[in-house]
C-alpha positions as CSV (number, residue, x, y, z in Angstrom):
1,M,43.5,-26.4,-38.1
2,R,44.9,-24.6,-41.2
3,L,45.0,-26.8,-44.3
4,S,47.6,-25.2,-46.6
5,V,47.3,-27.2,-49.9
6,V,49.2,-26.4,-53.0
7,G,46.7,-27.8,-55.4
8,A,47.2,-26.6,-58.9
9,I,50.9,-25.9,-59.2
10,V,50.9,-27.2,-62.7
11,S,48.7,-29.8,-64.5
12,S,50.6,-32.7,-63.0
13,L,49.8,-31.6,-59.4
14,V,46.1,-31.8,-58.7
15,A,44.0,-32.6,-55.7
16,C,42.6,-36.0,-55.6
17,A,40.9,-36.3,-52.3
18,G,39.4,-39.7,-51.5
19,E,41.3,-41.7,-54.0
20,R,43.3,-44.8,-53.0
21,E,45.1,-45.1,-56.3
22,P,48.9,-45.0,-56.0
23,S,50.1,-41.5,-55.3
24,V,52.6,-39.5,-53.2
25,V,51.8,-36.4,-51.2
26,L,54.7,-34.1,-50.4
27,G,54.5,-32.5,-47.0
28,L,56.8,-29.5,-46.8
29,A,57.7,-27.8,-43.5
30,T,60.5,-25.8,-42.0
31,D,61.8,-24.6,-38.7
32,L,63.2,-21.5,-40.4
33,A,61.2,-18.2,-39.9
34,V,59.3,-17.7,-43.2
35,G,59.5,-14.1,-44.3
36,F,62.8,-13.5,-42.5
37,E,65.1,-16.5,-43.0
38,L,63.2,-18.0,-45.9
39,E,61.5,-15.8,-48.5
40,R,60.8,-18.3,-51.3
41,V,61.1,-21.9,-52.3
42,E,61.4,-23.7,-55.6
43,V,60.0,-27.2,-55.8
44,T,60.9,-29.6,-58.7
45,T,59.0,-32.8,-59.1
46,T,60.3,-35.7,-61.2
47,I,58.6,-39.0,-62.0
48,D,61.1,-41.7,-63.2
49,S,63.8,-39.1,-63.7
50,V,61.5,-36.9,-66.0
51,Q,60.6,-33.5,-64.7
52,S,56.8,-33.2,-64.3
53,A,56.4,-30.0,-62.3
54,F,58.3,-26.9,-61.2
55,T,56.9,-24.1,-59.1
56,T,58.1,-21.1,-57.2
57,L,56.3,-19.9,-54.0
58,S,57.2,-16.5,-52.6
59,F,56.3,-15.1,-49.2
60,R,56.4,-11.6,-50.5
61,E,53.9,-12.4,-53.1
62,G,51.6,-14.1,-50.6
63,E,52.2,-17.6,-51.9
64,L,54.4,-19.3,-49.3
65,H,52.6,-20.7,-46.4
66,L,54.2,-23.5,-44.4
67,P,53.6,-26.2,-43.5
68,A,51.9,-27.1,-46.8
69,I,51.0,-30.2,-48.7
70,F,51.5,-30.9,-52.4
71,I,48.9,-33.4,-53.6
72,G,50.0,-35.3,-56.7
73,K,48.1,-37.1,-59.4
74,T,47.7,-40.9,-59.5
75,L,51.0,-42.6,-60.4
76,T,52.0,-46.0,-61.8
77,E,52.9,-48.6,-59.3
78,G,56.7,-49.1,-59.0
79,S,57.5,-45.6,-60.5
80,T,59.8,-43.3,-58.5
81,A,58.6,-39.9,-57.4
82,A,61.3,-37.4,-56.4
83,F,61.1,-33.9,-55.0
84,D,63.9,-31.3,-54.9
85,V,63.4,-28.1,-52.9
86,A,65.6,-25.0,-52.8
87,G,65.1,-22.3,-50.2
88,F,66.1,-18.7,-50.7
89,E,66.5,-15.7,-48.5
90,L,65.1,-12.3,-49.6
91,N,66.6,-11.1,-52.9
92,A,69.1,-14.0,-53.0
93,L,70.1,-15.5,-56.3
94,S,71.5,-18.7,-54.8
95,P,69.7,-21.0,-52.4
96,S,70.7,-21.0,-48.8
97,I,69.3,-24.5,-48.3
98,L,68.7,-27.6,-50.4
99,R,66.6,-30.6,-49.6
100,S,65.5,-33.6,-51.6
101,A,63.5,-36.8,-51.1
102,S,62.3,-39.7,-53.3
103,T,60.3,-42.9,-52.9
104,R,58.9,-45.7,-54.9
105,V,55.1,-45.7,-55.6
106,A,53.3,-48.5,-53.8
107,A,50.2,-50.2,-55.0
108,G,46.9,-49.0,-53.5
109,R,48.7,-46.5,-51.2
110,R,48.5,-42.7,-51.0
111,V,51.5,-42.0,-48.8
112,L,52.9,-38.8,-47.2
113,L,56.5,-38.0,-48.0
114,P,57.5,-35.4,-45.3
115,L,60.3,-33.0,-46.3
116,A,61.7,-30.4,-43.9
117,L,64.0,-27.4,-44.5
118,D,65.9,-27.6,-41.3
119,A,67.8,-24.6,-39.9
120,A,70.6,-27.0,-39.0
121,C,71.1,-27.7,-42.7
122,L,71.9,-24.1,-43.7
123,G,75.1,-24.3,-45.7
124,V,75.5,-28.1,-45.3
125,P,76.6,-29.6,-48.7
126,C,75.6,-33.2,-49.5
127,D,76.3,-35.5,-52.5
128,E,73.7,-36.6,-55.0
129,A,72.7,-39.7,-53.1
130,T,72.1,-37.9,-49.8
131,T,70.2,-34.9,-48.4
132,C,70.6,-32.9,-45.3
133,I,68.2,-33.9,-42.4
134,E,68.7,-32.1,-39.1
135,G,72.3,-31.2,-40.0
136,V,73.4,-34.7,-41.2
137,C,73.7,-35.9,-44.8
138,S,71.3,-38.9,-45.0
139,P,70.0,-41.1,-47.8
140,R,67.5,-39.2,-49.9
141,N,65.5,-42.2,-50.9
142,V,62.8,-43.4,-48.5
143,A,61.3,-46.9,-48.7
144,P,57.5,-46.8,-49.1
145,D,57.1,-49.2,-46.1
146,A,58.6,-46.4,-44.0
147,L,56.0,-43.9,-45.0
148,A,52.5,-43.4,-43.4
149,E,49.3,-43.0,-45.3
150,F,48.5,-39.4,-46.0
151,D,46.6,-37.7,-43.2
152,P,45.8,-33.9,-43.4
153,N,46.3,-33.8,-39.6
154,W,50.1,-34.0,-40.3
155,L,49.9,-30.2,-40.6
156,V,49.3,-29.8,-36.9
157,S,52.5,-31.7,-35.9
158,A,54.7,-30.5,-38.8
159,K,57.9,-28.6,-38.0
160,D,57.6,-24.9,-37.3
161,A,60.0,-22.1,-36.3
162,C,57.9,-21.1,-33.3
163,K,56.2,-24.4,-32.4
164,P,58.8,-27.2,-32.3
165,E,58.0,-30.8,-31.6
166,H,58.2,-30.5,-27.8
167,A,56.9,-27.0,-27.6
168,P,55.5,-25.8,-24.2
169,P,51.8,-24.9,-23.9
170,P,51.0,-21.6,-25.6
171,E,52.6,-18.7,-23.7
172,L,52.4,-15.0,-24.4
173,E,54.4,-12.2,-22.8
174,L,53.3,-8.6,-23.5
175,G,56.2,-6.2,-23.8
176,Q,57.0,-2.9,-25.6
177,G,59.2,-1.7,-28.4
178,R,59.2,-0.4,-31.9
179,T,62.4,-2.2,-33.2
180,S,63.0,-4.8,-30.6
181,F,61.3,-6.5,-27.6
182,A,61.6,-4.9,-24.2
183,T,60.2,-6.3,-21.0
184,L,57.1,-4.5,-19.6
185,T,56.0,-4.8,-16.0
186,D,52.9,-3.6,-14.3
187,N,52.8,0.1,-13.6
188,D,55.6,0.9,-15.9
189,I,55.4,4.4,-17.5
190,V,55.1,4.1,-21.2
191,S,55.8,6.9,-23.8
192,I,53.4,7.8,-26.5
193,E,54.0,9.0,-30.1
194,P,51.8,11.0,-32.5
195,G,50.8,9.1,-35.6
196,A,51.4,10.4,-39.1
197,Q,47.7,10.4,-39.7
198,G,46.6,11.6,-36.3
199,G,46.1,10.0,-32.9
200,H,48.7,8.9,-30.4
201,H,49.9,5.4,-29.8
202,V,52.1,3.2,-27.7
203,W,54.5,0.6,-29.3
204,L,53.8,-2.9,-28.1
205,A,55.7,-6.1,-28.6
206,L,55.0,-9.8,-28.0
207,R,57.2,-12.8,-27.0
208,V,55.6,-16.1,-27.8
209,A,56.0,-19.9,-27.2
210,G,53.9,-22.8,-28.5
211,L,52.1,-20.9,-31.3
212,R,52.7,-21.1,-35.0
213,Q,55.0,-18.7,-36.8
214,L,52.7,-18.0,-39.7
215,G,49.0,-17.1,-39.8
216,S,48.5,-16.1,-36.2
217,R,46.2,-13.2,-35.3
218,V,46.3,-10.8,-32.4
219,I,43.4,-9.0,-30.7
220,M,44.4,-6.0,-28.6
221,S,42.1,-4.0,-26.4
222,G,42.5,-1.6,-23.5
223,R,40.7,0.2,-20.7
224,F,41.3,3.3,-18.7
225,P,39.9,2.2,-15.3
226,D,40.0,5.7,-13.7
227,L,37.8,7.0,-16.6
228,A,35.7,3.9,-17.1
229,S,36.7,4.3,-20.7
230,E,37.1,1.2,-23.0
231,L,39.3,1.0,-26.1
232,P,37.5,-1.3,-28.6
233,P,39.4,-4.5,-29.7
234,F,41.8,-4.2,-32.6
235,E,42.7,-7.3,-34.7
236,V,45.6,-7.9,-37.1
237,G,47.5,-10.8,-38.6
238,L,51.1,-11.4,-37.6
239,T,54.3,-13.1,-38.9
240,L,56.6,-14.0,-36.0
241,R,60.4,-14.0,-36.0
242,R,62.6,-16.3,-34.0
243,G,63.8,-14.9,-30.7
244,P,65.9,-16.0,-27.7
245,A,65.4,-19.2,-25.7
246,Q,63.2,-20.9,-28.3
247,R,60.7,-18.1,-28.2
248,C,59.4,-16.0,-31.1
249,E,58.7,-12.3,-31.2
250,V,57.0,-9.5,-33.0
251,Y,57.4,-5.8,-32.2
252,G,56.4,-2.5,-33.6
253,L,52.7,-3.1,-32.9
254,R,51.0,0.3,-32.9
255,F,48.1,0.6,-30.3
256,Q,46.2,3.9,-30.5
257,I,45.1,5.2,-27.1
258,D,43.0,8.3,-28.0
259,R,40.3,6.8,-30.1
260,S,37.5,8.0,-27.8
261,R,39.0,10.7,-25.6
262,P,41.6,13.5,-26.3
263,V,45.1,12.6,-25.3
264,S,45.2,15.4,-22.8
265,E,42.8,13.5,-20.6
266,L,44.9,10.3,-20.8
267,R,48.3,11.5,-19.7
268,G,49.3,10.2,-16.4
269,R,46.4,7.7,-16.4
270,A,46.6,3.9,-15.9
271,L,45.9,1.8,-18.9
272,E,44.9,-1.9,-18.7
273,L,46.0,-3.8,-21.8
274,N,44.7,-7.1,-22.9
275,V,46.2,-9.1,-25.8
276,T,45.2,-12.5,-27.2
277,L,47.2,-14.3,-29.9
278,S,45.7,-17.3,-31.7
279,D,47.3,-19.5,-34.3
280,P,45.8,-21.5,-37.3
281,D,45.7,-24.7,-35.2
282,G,43.2,-23.1,-32.9
283,N,45.6,-22.6,-30.0
284,A,45.7,-19.3,-28.2
285,A,47.4,-17.4,-25.3
286,T,46.5,-14.2,-23.5
287,A,48.6,-11.6,-21.7
288,M,47.6,-8.5,-19.6
289,K,49.5,-5.6,-18.3
290,R,48.7,-2.4,-16.4
291,V,50.8,0.5,-17.5
292,V,50.8,4.3,-17.0
293,I,50.7,6.8,-19.9
294,E,53.5,9.3,-19.6
295,A,52.6,12.7,-18.3
296,E,53.6,15.8,-20.3
């Protein structure tokens, strides 16, 4: 399980693991595709109407990893903790989505206040007393009795663009394509391209279900059975984008085929591809295809 903790945003947000003094932990999640539909977020924290923290987290700068938890300092019983979050697309000056939540601090409790940037709330305006939740303006204040004790395992079930609440078991389809996903079936003939720095490669693509959008890693390997020639595994991190039918995709994966033999020996040969994608929660899926390298 990935534990994405925003721990030292400013002095008023610090980790206090193990304490049972009154505090509120913000759990921030989204079903927008981070890096595509959501590039940065701004989080403002106020305690009893006084701003105590402000931070900006950017995907481009390597700071925005969702879901995430914001662990706050010990607070005074009966005080009100409020969080206002603005989400921005790449290079946007105005936010595309706003979300807020507040609660009263309860004695002896360290509660989790979940806050999601829902795709259904894009462009939905709400008044000061409400906030958009799944497309509907709802009260922004949450009674402490309605909140659960903080548990880091919340991250596993938090909203995700590629792993919704009722997601199927992990599934992986291996396709092809440089700029979009195209279906690949066994014994399809695939074209190869020379690389700018040498070598020849095929363009692979993946269609995914039941795995997280951020932080997944793919391992790709291959074998030319007619030549008893193995292509060593190649591993790389991925950021998925939303695709059709509640699936996510990535394309433009470059897989070099002539790492151990000259390309002239590989043309017209069958290539067995094996791809495994694993996410930060420890879930994984594997796909295999047998293709044929184009002849000259």
